[in-house]
N, C-alpha and C positions, 0 to 999 in steps of 0.2 A: 541263787543265781551265781554263776562262776564269776570271779573277780575280773577276768579278762573281758567278759561281756559288759560288765559295769563300766569299764574304762574305754569302751569304743567311742571314737570321736575326739579323744583328747590327744593333743600333739605335744611332742617334746618331753615325754615322760621318762624318768629314770627309775628303774625298778630293781629292788633286791628281794629275791625270794620267789615263791611259787604263785603264778597267776591262775592256776587251775583250781585253787581252793574255793570252797563254797562259802558265799557270804549270805548271812541270814537277815541282815538289815544294815542301814547306814545311820550314823549319828554324828553330830558335830558338837554335842555336849557330852563330856566324858561321864557325867553322872548317870546318863541314860543308856550307856553302852551295855549290851548283853553279849552272851557267848556267841562267837561267830560273826560279830559285826565288823564293818569297816568304819574306823574313826577318822574323820576329816578334821585336821587341825587348822583353824582359821585365826589369823592375826587380826583381832578386832581393834576398835578405838580405845577400849578401856582394858580389855584382857586379851592375852595371847594364848590361843588354844594349844600351842606347842608345849606350854608348861604342864599340860594335863595328859600328855601322851602316855606316860607311865601309869596314871590312874586308869586310863581307858584300857590299857593292856591288862591291868589287874582285874578289871571288870569283865574281861573275856574277849576283847577285840583281837582278831587274828590277822587283821591288816590295818595299816596306818597310811594316811595320805598327808604328806607334809609339804611345806612351801619351799621352793628353790631359794637357797640362801640361808636356810636354817642349818645350824651345825648339828648334824646327826650324832656326832661323837659326844655331844653334851647330854644326849638322851639315852637311857638304858633300854635298848630294844632287843629282846631275845632273838636268836637266829631263826626260830620257827615262826616269827611274825613277819609277814610280807610288808615291805616298805615301798611306797610309791611317792616319788618326788615330782610335784607338778609346778609349772611356772606360776600358776595362780590357783590357790586351793578354793577360793570362792567360786571361780568358774568351774573348777573340778567338781565341787559339791553339786552344782547345778546340773552338769552333764551326767554325773554318776546317778543322781536322783532320777533324772528323766529316763535313763537306761533301766535302772532298777525297777521303776514302776511301769516299764514297757510303753513309754511315750504316750501318756494318756491324752495330751492335748491334740493328738492326731485323730482322736476318736469322737470329737465333738467340734463344733464351730467355736473358735475363740476370738472374742472381741476385746481389744485393749484400749483403754481411754487414758490419755495423758494430758497434762496442762496444769497451769498454776491453780486455777479455780474451776469449779464446775464439774469436776470428775465424779464426785459422789452423786449429785443430782442426775447427771447424764446417764450414769450406769443404772440408776433406779428407773428412769424413764424407759430406757431400752428394755430392761427386764419386764416392766409392766406391759409394754407393747407386744413383746414376743410371747409372753404368757397369754395375752388376749388372743393371739394367733394360734394358741394351742400347743406351744412349745414347752418342754420342761427345761427350766432355766436355772443356772447357777450364777451367783453373784459373789465376788470377792472384793472387799474394799475397806475403807477407813472405819466404817461403823461395825460391820459384821460380815460373816459368810452365811449365805442363804442357799437353799435349794427350794425354788418356788417360794411359798410363804413360810417355810420352816427355817428358823434361825438355827444354824449349826453351832456357831460359836461367835463370841465377841472378838473384835480385832484389837491388837495392841500396836499395829503399824498398818500403813496403807496397803503395802504389798508384802505378803509373807516372805520369809527366808525361803530359798529355793527348795530345800528338803521338805519343809512344811507345805509349800505350794504344790509340789508334785504329789504329796500324800493326799491333799484336798482334791486335786484333779482325779486321782485314782479312785477316791471315794465317790466322786460325782459320776465317773464312768459306770461304777457298780450300780449306782442309783438310776441309771438310764438318762442322765442329763444330755440334752441335745445341743444346747448353746451355753457357753460361759461368758459372762461379761465381767471385766476386771479392771479396777483402777491400777494404773501402772505409774508409780512415782519415779521421779528423776533419780532418786537415790537407789531404787531397785535396779534401774537400768545401768547406773554407774557401777554398782556392786555385783552385777551379773546374776541377780536373783531370777530373772526371767530367761536366762540362757537355756536353750533347748526347747522353749515353748514355740509352738507353731501357730502364729496368729493368722486369722483369716481376714480380719478388718482391724485397722488401728485408727484412732481418733485423736486430733489435737484441738483442745478447746480454746486455749488462750495462753498468754505468757506475760508475766510481770515479775518484779523483783521479790524474791522469797528464797528461803533455804540457803542463804549465803553465810557460811560459817566455817570454822576450821574442820568440823566433823562432817560437813555436807559439800558445798561447792565453793571454791575459792573466788569465783566471779560469775557474772551473768553468762558469759560465753560458754563456760564449762557446764553451767546449768542447762542452757539451750542445747548444747551438743549432746548431753546425756539424753534429753528427750528425743532428739533426732534418731538415736539408735533404733527406736521403734520402727521407723520408716525404712531402715535397712533390713529389718527382720520380716517385713510384710510389704507386698506390692500394692495392696488395696488400702487406700487411705481416705479419711474424711477430715476436712480442715476448715476452720473458721477464717474466712478471707478478710474479715473486718479487723482481725488482730494483725498488728504490724509484723510480728514474727511469723505468724501462721501464713500470711500472704506470701512469704518467701519460699515456703516448703514445696509447692508444685514446681517451681523453677529449679529447686535444688535436687528434686527427684523426678526428672522428666520421664524416666522409664516406668514410673509407678502409675497406677490407675487411681487418680485422686479426684474425689468429688468435693466441691466447695459449697459452703453455706454462709449466709450473712444477712445483714439488714441494709447497710449503707453502700457497700461495694458490689461490683458485678460478681455473681456466683451462680452455681448450678441450681441452688435452692435458696430463694429469697423470701423473707417475711415482709409483708406489706400491710398497710392500714392497721397499725398496732394500737390496741387500747390497754392501758395499764391502770389498775385500781389497787386499793389496799387489800383486796382479797383474791384477785385473779389477773391473768393477762389473756387477751385473745388477739389473733392476727390472721391474715389471709396468707395461704401458701399453696403452691401448685403440687398436688399429689396425684400421680397417675393421670396427667394431662387435664386435671380439673382443679379449679380454684376452690379450696376448702377453707372454712372458717374453723380455726383450732383454738380451743380454750383450755387453760390449765390453772389449777388452784394453787399455784406457786407464784406469787406476784414478783414483779421486777423485770427489767429489761434483760438481765442475764438469763432469765427463765425462757425467753424467746430463743436465745442462742442454744441453750441446752436442749430445748424441744426440737430445734432444727437439726441438731446433730443426731438425735434419736430418730427423727423422721427419715434422715438419710439412710440409717441402718434398716429401718422398716422397709424402705423401697428396695434395698438389696435383697431382702427376704420375701418381697412380694406381698407384704401385709396389706389387707384391704383398708382404704381410708377410714371407714367407720370404726374399725378396730383401733386404729391409731388415735382417732379423736376420743374414743371411750377411755383408752388407757391414759392419755395425757390429762383428761379431765379428772380422773380418779387418783392418779399417782400422788403419794405423799412420801417425803423423805424424812426419816427421823432426825430431828434437830437441825435441819437445813431449810431455813425460811419456812418452817412448818407451822401452818395455821391450825389453831386448836378450835374445833367447832364448839360453840357454847350457846346456851339458851338466851343470853343477853345480846348475842350477835355482835359482840365487840371484836374487832380484828385483834387477836392475840397471837403473836408470832414467837416461836421458840427457835433460836439460832445459836449455833456453836461458836459464834464470834468471840474469840478469847485473846486476840492480839490487837494492837492499835490499828493495823491495816484492815483487818476483818471487821472490827467494830465500826470504823469509818465507812467502809463499803456498805454495810447493812443499813446504817443510819442515813447515809446519803441516798441510797436506793429508795428507801421507804419515804424519805422526805420529798423525793421528786414526784411521787404519785399520791401521797396522802392529803386529803382535803382538810382534815383536822390537824390535831397535834400528834407528834411523834413522842411517845413516852418511853424513855429508856430505863431499863432495870438491869443493872450489872454489878459485878464485883470482880476481883482478881484472885487467882489461885495462890495459896500459900506455898512456900518452899520452891518458888519459881522466880523468874526474872522480876525483881522488885522495881527495876528502872522503868518498866512500861506502865506502872500504876498511875502516876500523875499524868502521863501522856494520854492514857485512855480517859482519865477524868476530864482533861482539857478538850479532847475530841467530842465526848458526849455533851459537855457544856456548850460547845460551839455549835453543834448540829441539832441536837434534840431540843424539843420545846420544853420538856421537863425531864429531869433525871432523878431516879431513886438509886442512891449508892447503897449496895448491900454486900452480903457475903457470897462467896463462890464455894470453892473447896479450900477452906483455910488450912487443911492438913495439920501440921504441927505449929503453925503460927497463930498469934492472937488476931482474930478477925477484926477487932476494933482498930488495931494498929494498921492493918491492910487498908481499911476504909479511910483512915486519916491520910494515908499516902495518896489515895485516889483523890481525896478532897483537895489536896494541895494544888493539883492540876485544875480541878473544877473552879477554884477561887480565882484563877487567872482569866476566867471568862465572865460574861454577864448572864450565864445560863441559870435558870431556876432549878433548884434541887432540894432534896431531902435526904437525910441519912437514916436508914432503917436496917440495922445489922441483921436481924432475923429475916432470912430470905422469903419465908412464907408470908410474913407480915408485909414485906416490901411488895410482893406480888399482889397481895390483897389490896394494899393502898393504891397501886397503879390501876387495878380493875375498877375500884370504887370511883376513881376520878375520871375514867374514860367513858366516851360515848361511841356510837357507831361510826362517826366520821374520823375518829382518832385511830391510832394503832399503838399497841403496847408491845415493845420488843423485850423479850426475856433473853438476854444475851449471856453467853459464856458456857453453859452446861450442855446445851444441845440434846444429844441422844442419851446422855448419861442418866441412869435411873437412881442415882445416889448422890449424897453429899459426904465428902471425906473430911472427918474431924478427928484429929489426934490419932491417925493411923487406922481409924475405923470407918467403914462405909455404911452410912445410914440411908435407908430407903428415902429417895427424894426424886420422884418422877414428876416433872413439871406439868405433864399432861393431866395426871391425876390430881396434883395440887390445884391446878386451875379449876377443874371440874368440882372439886370439893369446896373451893372458895365461892364459886358461882352458886352452888347449892345452898351454902351457908347464907349468902347475901339474899338469895331468893326467899328462903325461909324467914329471914329477919324482916324483909319487906312485907311478907304475907301477915306476919304477926302485927305489924304496925297498922295494916289495913283493917284488921279485926278490932 
């Protein structure tokens, strides 16, 4: 594609060189540059792409995009290489990528889901409903990228960089995908990763304190404003009106077509007569002018909110109520309040909770609806924030009925030392606990002590199918581990009976 076509839609560019040259591809990593590529230099948090312009040219780049303010005299750029200076190269990369891949998001329906919590579960629910309705659906989010039931790749961030995102979209177009549902992080909105995307529906799940740091958002207002950008990119919105911040959005965007959902406050879609157990939730909701009883195997009040958001989308696509109910009953989200079916019928939940707030949320949620004990099994990752370890120990000791402190991904740290730091917080409470460093043995102990009225929470690893020890990832899928333990216990019981 000609360079001038790739730059369409960018304002305030300064150019030196030929805009009619043919560009074979776009790269923002100089190591991946090939002959005829456009290299886009991005000033990141830890590295500055402008330092690698000469490497990109050596690898064959025939055009370079640099940021305004960069001193071009400090970089050795041959006369035959076209230089484009942009006000913001992150935005430039997004627009250039969208142009190069011929605007793929215009060729399917694009649904964007933002919010502090619930993005992952909501996207999976929407995907399941639309697939039940016969649609070919793509999903992009925190866990992985999927086309229907086929996993394309695991994710290393919630929303991919703009170049990768447009490449994924382009691949989905080739595969005949009709709808793409995508988690949209505040960081991706702030850093223009979704610039150029044409959203058909956007969803706001909820808002609470998170991602406040020098590399993310300086304060809550910046965090909220970043999320609001999604409503400037799309006129059709779906909002949780029970959320304090969400309730403001319809008034802030009066020109938008916004559907609201909730439990406690007036909304277009209301859940009533809610039942929450340790293995499911069900509730009444009006779908297509009929009151329907909806049940989903993801327990917790938050699951009602996520279901309502997904039902709002289903109504916009005209999906039949029976298909909606089937989908919500069957949907499972890897590592997000994921119940593991087992022969002992003990509620065993795998959850990605790996921060103080997320651990507190999952323990409080399960405590509110579990008739028996909440048994918490968790550790903390090595080579990460050590300060949260005693805090998480104190949280589990305060809320759970019994805690087993164990290992997570120790990485290069000594797991015994991590466990001791967690135990410091646990000792501040009156909570009952055990220390079992071997994670498989810890899970086994929890299952042995549990009954059908209890719930076992395996927190921290979620969808990860490995345990990282000294730089090596060992197979450790907790779903498989649980099934193996149950089988082992069953065989042991059978032998005793004989």
